[in-house]
Backbone and ligand atoms as CSV (ligand in chain L), in Angstrom:
chain,resi,resn,atom,element,x,y,z
A,1,MET,N,N,99.205,-46.331,-106.015
A,1,MET,CA,C,98.890,-45.513,-104.836
A,1,MET,C,C,97.662,-46.095,-104.128
A,2,SER,N,N,97.772,-46.411,-102.843
A,2,SER,CA,C,96.605,-46.982,-102.164
A,2,SER,C,C,95.611,-45.883,-101.804
A,3,LYS,N,N,94.361,-46.287,-101.725
A,3,LYS,CA,C,93.282,-45.320,-101.476
A,3,LYS,C,C,93.298,-44.860,-100.027
A,4,PRO,N,N,93.005,-43.572,-99.763
A,4,PRO,CA,C,92.911,-43.108,-98.384
A,4,PRO,C,C,91.696,-43.741,-97.687
A,5,ILE,N,N,91.773,-43.862,-96.390
A,5,ILE,CA,C,90.630,-44.409,-95.657
A,5,ILE,C,C,89.624,-43.275,-95.441
A,6,PRO,N,N,88.363,-43.490,-95.868
A,6,PRO,CA,C,87.380,-42.411,-95.725
A,6,PRO,C,C,87.176,-42.028,-94.261
A,7,LEU,N,N,87.106,-40.730,-94.020
A,7,LEU,CA,C,86.807,-40.214,-92.681
A,7,LEU,C,C,85.453,-39.545,-92.768
A,8,ASP,N,N,84.730,-39.560,-91.667
A,8,ASP,CA,C,83.406,-38.945,-91.696
A,8,ASP,C,C,83.524,-37.437,-91.410
A,9,VAL,N,N,84.396,-36.792,-92.129
A,9,VAL,CA,C,84.618,-35.359,-91.911
A,9,VAL,C,C,84.465,-34.639,-93.244
A,10,GLU,N,N,83.570,-33.643,-93.253
A,10,GLU,CA,C,83.298,-32.931,-94.500
A,10,GLU,C,C,84.206,-31.714,-94.659
A,11,ILE,N,N,84.646,-31.475,-95.885
A,11,ILE,CA,C,85.438,-30.270,-96.177
A,11,ILE,C,C,84.461,-29.142,-96.494
A,12,GLU,N,N,84.608,-28.024,-95.827
A,12,GLU,CA,C,83.770,-26.850,-96.109
A,12,GLU,C,C,84.300,-26.177,-97.364
A,13,LEU,N,N,83.440,-26.023,-98.364
A,13,LEU,CA,C,83.901,-25.428,-99.623
A,13,LEU,C,C,83.559,-23.948,-99.694
A,14,ASP,N,N,84.343,-23.227,-100.462
A,14,ASP,CA,C,84.061,-21.816,-100.742
A,14,ASP,C,C,82.996,-21.780,-101.849
A,15,PRO,N,N,81.781,-21.271,-101.551
A,15,PRO,CA,C,80.713,-21.303,-102.553
A,15,PRO,C,C,81.006,-20.454,-103.793
A,16,LYS,N,N,82.013,-19.598,-103.715
A,16,LYS,CA,C,82.300,-18.721,-104.858
A,16,LYS,C,C,83.300,-19.333,-105.835
A,17,ARG,N,N,83.931,-20.416,-105.438
A,17,ARG,CA,C,85.003,-20.942,-106.302
A,17,ARG,C,C,84.610,-22.236,-106.999
A,18,TYR,N,N,84.976,-22.335,-108.260
A,18,TYR,CA,C,84.756,-23.559,-109.028
A,18,TYR,C,C,85.931,-24.517,-108.846
A,19,ILE,N,N,85.598,-25.793,-108.817
A,19,ILE,CA,C,86.629,-26.836,-108.798
A,19,ILE,C,C,86.621,-27.438,-110.202
A,20,VAL,N,N,87.704,-27.250,-110.934
A,20,VAL,CA,C,87.692,-27.606,-112.354
A,20,VAL,C,C,88.748,-28.666,-112.680
A,21,SER,N,N,88.367,-29.590,-113.541
A,21,SER,CA,C,89.372,-30.521,-114.072
A,21,SER,C,C,89.025,-30.892,-115.509
A,22,GLU,N,N,90.032,-31.388,-116.218
A,22,GLU,CA,C,89.828,-31.898,-117.567
A,22,GLU,C,C,90.518,-33.246,-117.675
A,23,THR,N,N,89.965,-34.074,-118.559
A,23,THR,CA,C,90.578,-35.391,-118.769
A,23,THR,C,C,90.756,-35.634,-120.263
A,24,ASP,N,N,91.527,-36.677,-120.559
A,24,ASP,CA,C,91.563,-37.147,-121.950
A,24,ASP,C,C,90.308,-37.986,-122.193
A,25,GLU,N,N,90.211,-38.642,-123.348
A,25,GLU,CA,C,88.966,-39.361,-123.671
A,25,GLU,C,C,88.792,-40.623,-122.824
A,26,LYS,N,N,89.862,-41.033,-122.121
A,26,LYS,CA,C,89.753,-42.232,-121.277
A,26,LYS,C,C,89.481,-41.884,-119.806
A,27,GLY,N,N,89.543,-40.593,-119.470
A,27,GLY,CA,C,89.285,-40.210,-118.070
A,27,GLY,C,C,90.555,-39.986,-117.263
A,28,LYS,N,N,91.699,-39.860,-117.947
A,28,LYS,CA,C,92.956,-39.523,-117.253
A,28,LYS,C,C,93.038,-38.007,-117.117
A,29,ILE,N,N,93.388,-37.542,-115.922
A,29,ILE,CA,C,93.408,-36.097,-115.656
A,29,ILE,C,C,94.516,-35.416,-116.476
A,30,THR,N,N,94.104,-34.367,-117.215
A,30,THR,CA,C,95.081,-33.606,-118.017
A,30,THR,C,C,95.240,-32.190,-117.475
A,31,TYR,N,N,94.245,-31.743,-116.691
A,31,TYR,CA,C,94.300,-30.381,-116.141
A,31,TYR,C,C,93.485,-30.329,-114.855
A,32,CYS,N,N,93.944,-29.579,-113.867
A,32,CYS,CA,C,93.080,-29.260,-112.718
A,32,CYS,C,C,93.453,-27.865,-112.228
A,33,ASN,N,N,92.453,-27.111,-111.783
A,33,ASN,CA,C,92.751,-25.752,-111.336
A,33,ASN,C,C,93.255,-25.758,-109.887
A,34,ASP,N,N,93.662,-24.587,-109.412
A,34,ASP,CA,C,94.268,-24.496,-108.076
A,34,ASP,C,C,93.312,-24.954,-106.984
A,35,TYR,N,N,92.024,-24.630,-107.147
A,35,TYR,CA,C,91.077,-24.987,-106.082
A,35,TYR,C,C,90.865,-26.504,-106.030
A,36,PHE,N,N,90.910,-27.161,-107.206
A,36,PHE,CA,C,90.827,-28.627,-107.242
A,36,PHE,C,C,91.962,-29.215,-106.402
A,37,ILE,N,N,93.159,-28.698,-106.647
A,37,ILE,CA,C,94.354,-29.215,-105.970
A,37,ILE,C,C,94.254,-28.991,-104.464
A,38,GLU,N,N,93.811,-27.778,-104.098
A,38,GLU,CA,C,93.682,-27.415,-102.683
A,38,GLU,C,C,92.694,-28.345,-101.961
A,39,VAL,N,N,91.537,-28.565,-102.586
A,39,VAL,CA,C,90.490,-29.349,-101.923
A,39,VAL,C,C,90.847,-30.842,-101.914
A,40,ALA,N,N,91.327,-31.352,-103.024
A,40,ALA,CA,C,91.647,-32.785,-103.096
A,40,ALA,C,C,92.848,-33.142,-102.221
A,41,GLY,N,N,93.739,-32.164,-102.013
A,41,GLY,CA,C,94.871,-32.386,-101.119
A,41,GLY,C,C,96.041,-33.128,-101.745
A,42,TYR,N,N,95.980,-33.353,-103.046
A,42,TYR,CA,C,97.105,-33.955,-103.768
A,42,TYR,C,C,97.931,-32.837,-104.407
A,43,THR,N,N,99.169,-33.135,-104.748
A,43,THR,CA,C,99.941,-32.169,-105.528
A,43,THR,C,C,99.510,-32.321,-106.993
A,44,LYS,N,N,99.834,-31.308,-107.772
A,44,LYS,CA,C,99.500,-31.362,-109.203
A,44,LYS,C,C,100.166,-32.593,-109.845
A,45,ALA,N,N,101.407,-32.850,-109.457
A,45,ALA,CA,C,102.145,-33.982,-110.032
A,45,ALA,C,C,101.476,-35.314,-109.695
A,46,GLU,N,N,100.831,-35.378,-108.537
A,46,GLU,CA,C,100.149,-36.624,-108.150
A,46,GLU,C,C,98.851,-36.823,-108.933
A,47,LEU,N,N,98.329,-35.732,-109.499
A,47,LEU,CA,C,97.027,-35.808,-110.173
A,47,LEU,C,C,97.128,-35.971,-111.685
A,48,ILE,N,N,98.018,-35.183,-112.302
A,48,ILE,CA,C,98.100,-35.198,-113.767
A,48,ILE,C,C,98.528,-36.588,-114.264
A,49,GLY,N,N,97.763,-37.106,-115.204
A,49,GLY,CA,C,98.075,-38.425,-115.773
A,49,GLY,C,C,97.392,-39.572,-115.044
A,50,LYS,N,N,96.805,-39.280,-113.865
A,50,LYS,CA,C,96.109,-40.334,-113.108
A,50,LYS,C,C,94.657,-40.453,-113.565
A,51,SER,N,N,94.073,-41.618,-113.305
A,51,SER,CA,C,92.656,-41.786,-113.589
A,51,SER,C,C,91.866,-40.887,-112.643
A,52,HIS,N,N,90.757,-40.342,-113.156
A,52,HIS,CA,C,89.965,-39.441,-112.310
A,52,HIS,C,C,89.343,-40.157,-111.114
A,53,SER,N,N,89.329,-41.482,-111.167
A,53,SER,CA,C,88.783,-42.233,-110.032
A,53,SER,C,C,89.673,-42.112,-108.800
A,54,ILE,N,N,90.796,-41.424,-108.910
A,54,ILE,CA,C,91.676,-41.181,-107.750
A,54,ILE,C,C,90.899,-40.499,-106.612
A,55,ILE,N,N,89.869,-39.704,-106.958
A,55,ILE,CA,C,89.105,-39.031,-105.898
A,55,ILE,C,C,87.711,-39.652,-105.732
A,56,ARG,N,N,87.550,-40.840,-106.252
A,56,ARG,CA,C,86.263,-41.527,-106.118
A,56,ARG,C,C,85.996,-41.912,-104.662
A,57,HIS,N,N,84.811,-41.590,-104.173
A,57,HIS,CA,C,84.454,-41.959,-102.787
A,57,HIS,C,C,83.688,-43.279,-102.814
A,58,PRO,N,N,83.978,-44.193,-101.886
A,58,PRO,CA,C,83.281,-45.492,-101.901
A,58,PRO,C,C,81.779,-45.402,-101.643
A,59,ASP,N,N,81.293,-44.246,-101.192
A,59,ASP,CA,C,79.839,-44.080,-101.014
A,59,ASP,C,C,79.123,-43.813,-102.337
A,60,MET,N,N,79.892,-43.582,-103.414
A,60,MET,CA,C,79.258,-43.285,-104.703
A,60,MET,C,C,78.813,-44.575,-105.389
A,61,PRO,N,N,77.535,-44.660,-105.785
A,61,PRO,CA,C,77.091,-45.854,-106.511
A,61,PRO,C,C,77.690,-45.892,-107.919
A,62,ARG,N,N,78.018,-47.082,-108.387
A,62,ARG,CA,C,78.664,-47.221,-109.702
A,62,ARG,C,C,77.753,-46.782,-110.841
A,63,VAL,N,N,76.439,-46.947,-110.642
A,63,VAL,CA,C,75.493,-46.628,-111.717
A,63,VAL,C,C,75.579,-45.148,-112.132
A,64,VAL,N,N,75.947,-44.280,-111.213
A,64,VAL,CA,C,76.068,-42.850,-111.541
A,64,VAL,C,C,77.196,-42.654,-112.562
A,65,PHE,N,N,78.299,-43.364,-112.363
A,65,PHE,CA,C,79.417,-43.212,-113.301
A,65,PHE,C,C,79.126,-43.916,-114.633
A,66,LYS,N,N,78.326,-44.982,-114.569
A,66,LYS,CA,C,77.914,-45.651,-115.813
A,66,LYS,C,C,77.125,-44.651,-116.667
A,67,LEU,N,N,76.161,-43.998,-116.020
A,67,LEU,CA,C,75.343,-42.984,-116.703
A,67,LEU,C,C,76.202,-41.845,-117.240
A,68,LEU,N,N,77.134,-41.410,-116.399
A,68,LEU,CA,C,78.035,-40.318,-116.794
A,68,LEU,C,C,78.775,-40.667,-118.080
A,69,TRP,N,N,79.412,-41.837,-118.104
A,69,TRP,CA,C,80.215,-42.218,-119.272
A,69,TRP,C,C,79.359,-42.486,-120.500
A,70,GLU,N,N,78.200,-43.110,-120.294
A,70,GLU,CA,C,77.292,-43.367,-121.422
A,70,GLU,C,C,76.901,-42.047,-122.088
A,71,THR,N,N,76.706,-41.014,-121.276
A,71,THR,CA,C,76.235,-39.724,-121.791
A,71,THR,C,C,77.356,-38.922,-122.441
A,72,ILE,N,N,78.461,-38.744,-121.711
A,72,ILE,CA,C,79.511,-37.863,-122.251
A,72,ILE,C,C,80.217,-38.490,-123.454
A,73,SER,N,N,80.286,-39.815,-123.495
A,73,SER,CA,C,80.963,-40.434,-124.646
A,73,SER,C,C,80.139,-40.282,-125.930
A,74,GLN,N,N,78.859,-39.900,-125.770
A,74,GLN,CA,C,78.030,-39.588,-126.949
A,74,GLN,C,C,78.100,-38.099,-127.282
A,75,GLY,N,N,78.952,-37.371,-126.567
A,75,GLY,CA,C,79.106,-35.934,-126.824
A,75,GLY,C,C,78.043,-35.085,-126.142
A,76,LYS,N,N,77.237,-35.708,-125.253
A,76,LYS,CA,C,76.195,-34.947,-124.557
A,76,LYS,C,C,76.704,-34.511,-123.181
A,77,ASN,N,N,76.142,-33.417,-122.686
A,77,ASN,CA,C,76.525,-32.929,-121.357
A,77,ASN,C,C,75.660,-33.580,-120.287
A,78,ILE,N,N,76.162,-33.613,-119.075
A,78,ILE,CA,C,75.378,-34.172,-117.964
A,78,ILE,C,C,75.766,-33.473,-116.655
A,79,ASN,N,N,74.774,-33.336,-115.787
A,79,ASN,CA,C,75.023,-32.774,-114.451
A,79,ASN,C,C,74.885,-33.885,-113.429
A,80,ALA,N,N,75.713,-33.822,-112.409
A,80,ALA,CA,C,75.565,-34.824,-111.343
A,80,ALA,C,C,76.084,-34.280,-110.028
A,81,VAL,N,N,75.396,-34.660,-108.967
A,81,VAL,CA,C,75.914,-34.369,-107.630
A,81,VAL,C,C,76.845,-35.533,-107.280
A,82,VAL,N,N,78.048,-35.194,-106.847
A,82,VAL,CA,C,79.067,-36.225,-106.588
A,82,VAL,C,C,79.695,-36.015,-105.215
A,83,LYS,N,N,79.941,-37.131,-104.534
A,83,LYS,CA,C,80.713,-37.087,-103.278
A,83,LYS,C,C,82.127,-37.529,-103.604
A,84,ASN,N,N,83.084,-36.709,-103.294
A,84,ASN,CA,C,84.477,-37.016,-103.604
A,84,ASN,C,C,85.309,-37.241,-102.346
A,85,LEU,N,N,86.403,-37.926,-102.556
A,85,LEU,CA,C,87.307,-38.286,-101.453
A,85,LEU,C,C,88.623,-37.518,-101.587
A,86,ALA,N,N,88.984,-36.767,-100.529
A,86,ALA,CA,C,90.264,-36.058,-100.539
A,86,ALA,C,C,91.385,-37.015,-100.109
A,87,LYS,N,N,92.597,-36.591,-100.332
A,87,LYS,CA,C,93.743,-37.467,-100.029
A,87,LYS,C,C,93.788,-37.872,-98.556
A,88,ASP,N,N,93.383,-36.954,-97.684
A,88,ASP,CA,C,93.452,-37.259,-96.247
A,88,ASP,C,C,92.244,-38.049,-95.743
A,89,GLY,N,N,91.328,-38.426,-96.646
A,89,GLY,CA,C,90.189,-39.259,-96.256
A,89,GLY,C,C,88.908,-38.480,-95.987
A,90,ARG,N,N,89.009,-37.132,-95.971
A,90,ARG,CA,C,87.782,-36.340,-95.792
A,90,ARG,C,C,86.991,-36.331,-97.094
A,91,TYR,N,N,85.748,-35.837,-97.040
A,91,TYR,CA,C,84.914,-35.850,-98.242
A,91,TYR,C,C,84.346,-34.468,-98.552
A,92,TYR,N,N,83.873,-34.291,-99.775
A,92,TYR,CA,C,83.178,-33.058,-100.161
A,92,TYR,C,C,82.152,-33.369,-101.232
A,93,TRP,N,N,80.991,-32.740,-101.105
A,93,TRP,CA,C,79.900,-32.909,-102.062
A,93,TRP,C,C,79.900,-31.716,-103.012
A,94,ILE,N,N,79.711,-31.986,-104.290
A,94,ILE,CA,C,79.656,-30.895,-105.258
A,94,ILE,C,C,78.614,-31.176,-106.342
A,95,PHE,N,N,78.146,-30.093,-106.955
A,95,PHE,CA,C,77.318,-30.180,-108.157
A,95,PHE,C,C,78.281,-30.058,-109.329
A,96,THR,N,N,78.245,-31.033,-110.236
A,96,THR,CA,C,79.235,-31.044,-111.324
A,96,THR,C,C,78.581,-30.991,-112.693
A,97,GLU,N,N,79.111,-30.121,-113.536
A,97,GLU,CA,C,78.675,-30.064,-114.940
A,97,GLU,C,C,79.771,-30.684,-115.792
A,98,PHE,N,N,79.425,-31.817,-116.411
A,98,PHE,CA,C,80.384,-32.530,-117.260
A,98,PHE,C,C,80.104,-32.192,-118.724
A,99,GLU,N,N,81.154,-31.902,-119.456
A,99,GLU,CA,C,81.008,-31.589,-120.884
A,99,GLU,C,C,82.107,-32.307,-121.668
A,100,SER,N,N,81.797,-32.598,-122.934
A,100,SER,CA,C,82.870,-33.169,-123.750
A,100,SER,C,C,83.613,-32.051,-124.466
A,101,ARG,N,N,84.883,-32.274,-124.700
A,101,ARG,CA,C,85.701,-31.319,-125.463
A,101,ARG,C,C,85.918,-31.931,-126.836
A,102,LYS,N,N,85.592,-31.155,-127.875
A,102,LYS,CA,C,85.673,-31.714,-129.231
A,102,LYS,C,C,86.715,-30.996,-130.081
A,103,ASP,N,N,87.296,-31.727,-130.971
A,103,ASP,CA,C,88.208,-31.147,-131.946
A,103,ASP,C,C,87.401,-30.215,-132.854
A,104,THR,N,N,87.840,-28.958,-132.979
A,104,THR,CA,C,87.031,-27.989,-133.721
A,104,THR,C,C,86.920,-28.336,-135.212
A,105,ASP,N,N,87.908,-29.047,-135.748
A,105,ASP,CA,C,87.843,-29.408,-137.170
A,105,ASP,C,C,87.017,-30.668,-137.409
A,106,THR,N,N,87.324,-31.711,-136.646
A,106,THR,CA,C,86.692,-33.014,-136.930
A,106,THR,C,C,85.420,-33.258,-136.109
A,107,GLY,N,N,85.254,-32.554,-134.996
A,107,GLY,CA,C,84.108,-32.776,-134.118
A,107,GLY,C,C,84.296,-33.995,-133.227
A,108,LYS,N,N,85.444,-34.651,-133.358
A,108,LYS,CA,C,85.741,-35.857,-132.573
A,108,LYS,C,C,85.999,-35.473,-131.103
A,109,ILE,N,N,85.533,-36.327,-130.198
A,109,ILE,CA,C,85.764,-36.056,-128.767
A,109,ILE,C,C,87.245,-36.240,-128.434
A,110,ILE,N,N,87.838,-35.207,-127.838
A,110,ILE,CA,C,89.264,-35.318,-127.487
A,110,ILE,C,C,89.454,-35.379,-125.967
A,111,GLY,N,N,88.369,-35.171,-125.242
A,111,GLY,CA,C,88.474,-35.235,-123.782
A,111,GLY,C,C,87.232,-34.655,-123.143
A,112,TYR,N,N,87.302,-34.473,-121.836
A,112,TYR,CA,C,86.133,-33.998,-121.096
A,112,TYR,C,C,86.527,-32.929,-120.091
A,113,HIS,N,N,85.499,-32.148,-119.704
A,113,HIS,CA,C,85.711,-31.008,-118.817
A,113,HIS,C,C,84.688,-31.108,-117.686
A,114,ALA,N,N,85.093,-30.831,-116.465
A,114,ALA,CA,C,84.148,-30.855,-115.339
A,114,ALA,C,C,84.332,-29.606,-114.484
A,115,ALA,N,N,83.211,-28.904,-114.243
A,115,ALA,CA,C,83.230,-27.719,-113.371
A,115,ALA,C,C,82.296,-27.984,-112.195
A,116,ARG,N,N,82.823,-27.813,-110.991
A,116,ARG,CA,C,82.082,-28.192,-109.772
A,116,ARG,C,C,81.886,-27.017,-108.836
A,117,LYS,N,N,80.721,-27.010,-108.198
A,117,LYS,CA,C,80.370,-25.955,-107.233
A,117,LYS,C,C,79.822,-26.590,-105.973
A,118,SER,N,N,79.922,-25.873,-104.861
A,118,SER,CA,C,79.368,-26.391,-103.604
A,118,SER,C,C,77.838,-26.408,-103.683
A,119,ILE,N,N,77.206,-27.215,-102.842
A,119,ILE,CA,C,75.741,-27.315,-102.836
A,119,ILE,C,C,75.215,-27.188,-101.406
A,120,SER,N,N,73.880,-26.975,-101.313
A,120,SER,CA,C,73.294,-26.785,-99.986
A,120,SER,C,C,73.183,-28.112,-99.235
A,121,LYS,N,N,73.079,-27.990,-97.920
A,121,LYS,CA,C,72.942,-29.183,-97.056
A,121,LYS,C,C,71.685,-29.966,-97.429
A,122,PHE,N,N,70.655,-29.242,-97.863
A,122,PHE,CA,C,69.399,-29.911,-98.212
A,122,PHE,C,C,69.603,-30.851,-99.399
A,123,ILE,N,N,70.274,-30.351,-100.443
A,123,ILE,CA,C,70.515,-31.197,-101.629
A,123,ILE,C,C,71.380,-32.396,-101.250
A,124,ILE,N,N,72.371,-32.119,-100.431
A,124,ILE,CA,C,73.250,-33.217,-100.015
A,124,ILE,C,C,72.419,-34.322,-99.366
A,125,GLU,N,N,71.489,-33.912,-98.529
A,125,GLU,CA,C,70.683,-34.905,-97.816
A,125,GLU,C,C,69.824,-35.733,-98.793
A,126,VAL,N,N,69.151,-35.026,-99.723
A,126,VAL,CA,C,68.294,-35.719,-100.694
A,126,VAL,C,C,69.120,-36.714,-101.520
A,127,VAL,N,N,70.241,-36.227,-102.035
A,127,VAL,CA,C,71.044,-37.071,-102.923
A,127,VAL,C,C,71.749,-38.185,-102.143
A,128,ALA,N,N,72.219,-37.857,-100.940
A,128,ALA,CA,C,72.905,-38.885,-100.138
A,128,ALA,C,C,71.959,-40.046,-99.854
A,129,ASN,N,N,70.690,-39.740,-99.597
A,129,ASN,CA,C,69.714,-40.808,-99.344
A,129,ASN,C,C,69.503,-41.673,-100.581
A,130,LEU,N,N,69.380,-41.023,-101.741
A,130,LEU,CA,C,69.215,-41.761,-102.993
A,130,LEU,C,C,70.442,-42.649,-103.261
A,131,TYR,N,N,71.646,-42.081,-103.117
A,131,TYR,CA,C,72.865,-42.826,-103.404
A,131,TYR,C,C,73.048,-44.003,-102.430
A,132,LYS,N,N,72.597,-43.789,-101.194
A,132,LYS,CA,C,72.698,-44.862,-100.191
A,132,LYS,C,C,71.845,-46.063,-100.615
A,133,GLU,N,N,70.647,-45.752,-101.091
A,133,GLU,CA,C,69.747,-46.807,-101.596
A,133,GLU,C,C,70.402,-47.527,-102.769
A,134,LEU,N,N,70.919,-46.738,-103.725
A,134,LEU,CA,C,71.513,-47.311,-104.936
A,134,LEU,C,C,72.708,-48.202,-104.595
A,135,LEU,N,N,73.517,-47.731,-103.670
A,135,LEU,CA,C,74.713,-48.480,-103.277
A,135,LEU,C,C,74.336,-49.799,-102.615
A,136,GLU,N,N,73.334,-49.743,-101.778
A,136,GLU,CA,C,72.853,-50.935,-101.072
A,136,GLU,C,C,72.348,-51.981,-102.094
A,137,ILE,N,N,71.577,-51.490,-103.081
A,137,ILE,CA,C,71.052,-52.393,-104.111
A,137,ILE,C,C,72.210,-52.995,-104.912
A,138,GLU,N,N,73.187,-52.151,-105.237
A,138,GLU,CA,C,74.353,-52.626,-105.993
A,138,GLU,C,C,75.098,-53.721,-105.245
A,139,LYS,N,N,75.266,-53.508,-103.941
A,139,LYS,CA,C,76.006,-54.484,-103.125
A,139,LYS,C,C,75.258,-55.808,-103.065
A,140,ASN,N,N,73.930,-55.727,-102.959
A,140,ASN,CA,C,73.146,-56.953,-102.780
A,140,ASN,C,C,72.742,-57.606,-104.095
A,141,SER,N,N,72.453,-56.793,-105.112
A,141,SER,CA,C,71.862,-57.375,-106.324
A,141,SER,C,C,72.546,-56.953,-107.621
A,142,GLY,N,N,73.558,-56.088,-107.569
A,142,GLY,CA,C,74.278,-55.702,-108.782
A,142,GLY,C,C,73.754,-54.409,-109.412
A,143,MET,N,N,74.526,-53.944,-110.409
A,143,MET,CA,C,74.254,-52.622,-110.979
A,143,MET,C,C,73.004,-52.577,-111.860
A,144,ASN,N,N,72.638,-53.700,-112.494
A,144,ASN,CA,C,71.409,-53.692,-113.298
A,144,ASN,C,C,70.220,-53.320,-112.443
A,145,GLU,N,N,70.209,-53.848,-111.226
A,145,GLU,CA,C,69.086,-53.586,-110.324
A,145,GLU,C,C,69.104,-52.137,-109.829
A,146,SER,N,N,70.297,-51.609,-109.553
A,146,SER,CA,C,70.348,-50.214,-109.082
A,146,SER,C,C,69.937,-49.276,-110.215
A,147,GLU,N,N,70.252,-49.656,-111.459
A,147,GLU,CA,C,69.843,-48.842,-112.600
A,147,GLU,C,C,68.313,-48.846,-112.731
A,148,LYS,N,N,67.718,-50.028,-112.558
A,148,LYS,CA,C,66.250,-50.124,-112.627
A,148,LYS,C,C,65.615,-49.251,-111.557
A,149,TYR,N,N,66.176,-49.305,-110.360
A,149,TYR,CA,C,65.647,-48.517,-109.243
A,149,TYR,C,C,65.722,-47.027,-109.580
A,150,LEU,N,N,66.860,-46.612,-110.147
A,150,LEU,CA,C,67.052,-45.198,-110.492
A,150,LEU,C,C,66.051,-44.766,-111.565
A,151,ILE,N,N,65.828,-45.611,-112.557
A,151,ILE,CA,C,64.873,-45.288,-113.626
A,151,ILE,C,C,63.471,-45.099,-113.040
A,152,GLU,N,N,63.077,-45.998,-112.139
A,152,GLU,CA,C,61.758,-45.893,-111.501
A,152,GLU,C,C,61.664,-44.630,-110.638
A,153,PHE,N,N,62.733,-44.356,-109.919
A,153,PHE,CA,C,62.800,-43.173,-109.057
A,153,PHE,C,C,62.586,-41.901,-109.886
A,154,LEU,N,N,63.226,-41.844,-111.062
A,154,LEU,CA,C,63.119,-40.655,-111.915
A,154,LEU,C,C,61.741,-40.558,-112.570
A,155,LYS,N,N,61.177,-41.720,-112.956
A,155,LYS,CA,C,59.834,-41.751,-113.543
A,155,LYS,C,C,58.837,-41.122,-112.581
A,156,ASP,N,N,59.047,-41.425,-111.336
A,156,ASP,CA,C,58.182,-40.931,-110.266
A,156,ASP,C,C,58.210,-39.403,-110.157
A,157,LYS,N,N,59.312,-38.801,-110.613
A,157,LYS,CA,C,59.499,-37.338,-110.497
A,157,LYS,C,C,58.890,-36.597,-111.682
A,158,GLY,N,N,58.495,-37.319,-112.701
A,158,GLY,CA,C,57.913,-36.658,-113.877
A,158,GLY,C,C,58.146,-37.497,-115.107
A,159,ASP,N,N,57.265,-37.324,-116.114
A,159,ASP,CA,C,57.285,-38.190,-117.282
A,159,ASP,C,C,58.610,-38.231,-118.031
A,160,ASP,N,N,59.155,-37.031,-118.328
A,160,ASP,CA,C,60.414,-37.077,-119.088
A,160,ASP,C,C,61.613,-36.612,-118.265
A,161,MET,N,N,61.548,-36.916,-116.972
A,161,MET,CA,C,62.667,-36.543,-116.102
A,161,MET,C,C,63.831,-37.513,-116.313
A,162,ASN,N,N,65.009,-36.966,-116.586
A,162,ASN,CA,C,66.185,-37.840,-116.596
A,162,ASN,C,C,67.113,-37.442,-115.447
A,163,PHE,N,N,68.168,-38.210,-115.283
A,163,PHE,CA,C,69.060,-38.020,-114.129
A,163,PHE,C,C,69.629,-36.605,-114.084
A,164,SER,N,N,70.138,-36.157,-115.241
A,164,SER,CA,C,70.786,-34.847,-115.300
A,164,SER,C,C,69.803,-33.724,-114.971
A,165,ASN,N,N,68.583,-33.818,-115.525
A,165,ASN,CA,C,67.576,-32.781,-115.246
A,165,ASN,C,C,67.166,-32.775,-113.783
A,166,PHE,N,N,67.051,-33.968,-113.220
A,166,PHE,CA,C,66.697,-34.066,-111.803
A,166,PHE,C,C,67.759,-33.376,-110.946
A,167,MET,N,N,69.008,-33.647,-111.261
A,167,MET,CA,C,70.115,-33.039,-110.518
A,167,MET,C,C,70.066,-31.508,-110.652
A,168,GLU,N,N,69.800,-31.059,-111.891
A,168,GLU,CA,C,69.772,-29.617,-112.127
A,168,GLU,C,C,68.595,-28.961,-111.411
A,169,GLU,N,N,67.449,-29.646,-111.431
A,169,GLU,CA,C,66.260,-29.070,-110.785
A,169,GLU,C,C,66.439,-28.907,-109.293
A,170,ILE,N,N,66.918,-29.953,-108.637
A,170,ILE,CA,C,67.066,-29.798,-107.185
A,170,ILE,C,C,68.146,-28.755,-106.873
A,171,HIS,N,N,69.136,-28.678,-107.755
A,171,HIS,CA,C,70.195,-27.687,-107.547
A,171,HIS,C,C,69.650,-26.262,-107.707
A,172,ARG,N,N,68.758,-26.089,-108.692
A,172,ARG,CA,C,68.226,-24.765,-108.994
A,172,ARG,C,C,67.239,-24.302,-107.922
A,173,PHE,N,N,66.441,-25.241,-107.422
A,173,PHE,CA,C,65.352,-24.836,-106.539
A,173,PHE,C,C,65.719,-24.829,-105.059
A,174,TYR,N,N,66.794,-25.503,-104.687
A,174,TYR,CA,C,67.085,-25.543,-103.241
A,174,TYR,C,C,68.439,-24.937,-102.937
L,1,FMN,C1,C,85.915,-34.771,-116.787
L,1,FMN,C2,C,85.652,-35.876,-115.783
L,1,FMN,C3,C,85.596,-35.568,-114.433
L,1,FMN,C4,C,85.357,-36.553,-113.480
L,1,FMN,N1,N,85.280,-36.187,-112.170
L,1,FMN,C5,C,85.080,-37.137,-111.227
L,1,FMN,C6,C,85.023,-36.781,-109.865
L,1,FMN,O1,O,85.093,-35.607,-109.483
L,1,FMN,N2,N,84.876,-37.790,-108.963
L,1,FMN,C7,C,84.764,-39.104,-109.334
L,1,FMN,O2,O,84.644,-39.964,-108.453
L,1,FMN,N3,N,84.775,-39.453,-110.635
L,1,FMN,C8,C,84.925,-38.502,-111.575
L,1,FMN,N4,N,84.941,-38.869,-112.900
L,1,FMN,C9,C,84.630,-40.270,-113.251
L,1,FMN,C10,C,85.832,-41.176,-113.212
L,1,FMN,O3,O,86.465,-41.139,-114.466
L,1,FMN,C11,C,85.422,-42.643,-112.894
L,1,FMN,O4,O,84.535,-43.125,-113.878
L,1,FMN,C12,C,84.755,-42.788,-111.516
L,1,FMN,O5,O,85.538,-42.223,-110.515
L,1,FMN,C13,C,84.442,-44.241,-111.160
L,1,FMN,O6,O,85.588,-44.998,-111.152
L,1,FMN,P1,P,85.653,-46.331,-111.969
L,1,FMN,O7,O,85.211,-45.973,-113.371
L,1,FMN,O8,O,87.069,-46.772,-111.858
L,1,FMN,O9,O,84.694,-47.248,-111.271
L,1,FMN,C14,C,85.181,-37.910,-113.875
L,1,FMN,C15,C,85.250,-38.231,-115.244
L,1,FMN,C16,C,85.465,-37.229,-116.176
L,1,FMN,C17,C,85.518,-37.589,-117.641
């Protein structure tokens, strides 16, 4: 399936509804709720079994997903603001809580869960500026450099600030 061409048109989200999906341990979609389907604009059949990158927006820096996978594959939770791409090329920004799903007997990771909510225009602006910088660095100098930039950026926000906490703080306060 070829990727839709991004349009500079934002989808207005219902602040009361969660956009939920689940994947297997490799990131293939195993479940999505009705609001996910409505916003993404794909049918359920088009989504189930596909890689979650089906809704990846080209404005998203790769380092964010590197961090995401490094964290959740260790069984830890992480929060991230993400810009997603709908089937028709429009976009939507959300605050996402990623969690791992574990086998209750063995504790082994069997997949992942993501719950997303709409965010304020202010947060979008702050994060969009950061992601723009990261993407630019990635294009010119690669992901190692964008990771270094992100680490320095977070250090600047506080001694033990990490990406997930930063995302949660701006989400909580604005
Ligand atoms: C539970 C779960 C939910 C995800 N949700 C999204 C999402 O909403 N948007 C997105 O671009 N990537 C999401 N991802 C990350 C994708 O799996 C993928 O890493 C990302 O789109 C980058 O694509 P790439 O790994 O092919 O570069 C999710 C991953 C998991 C495990």
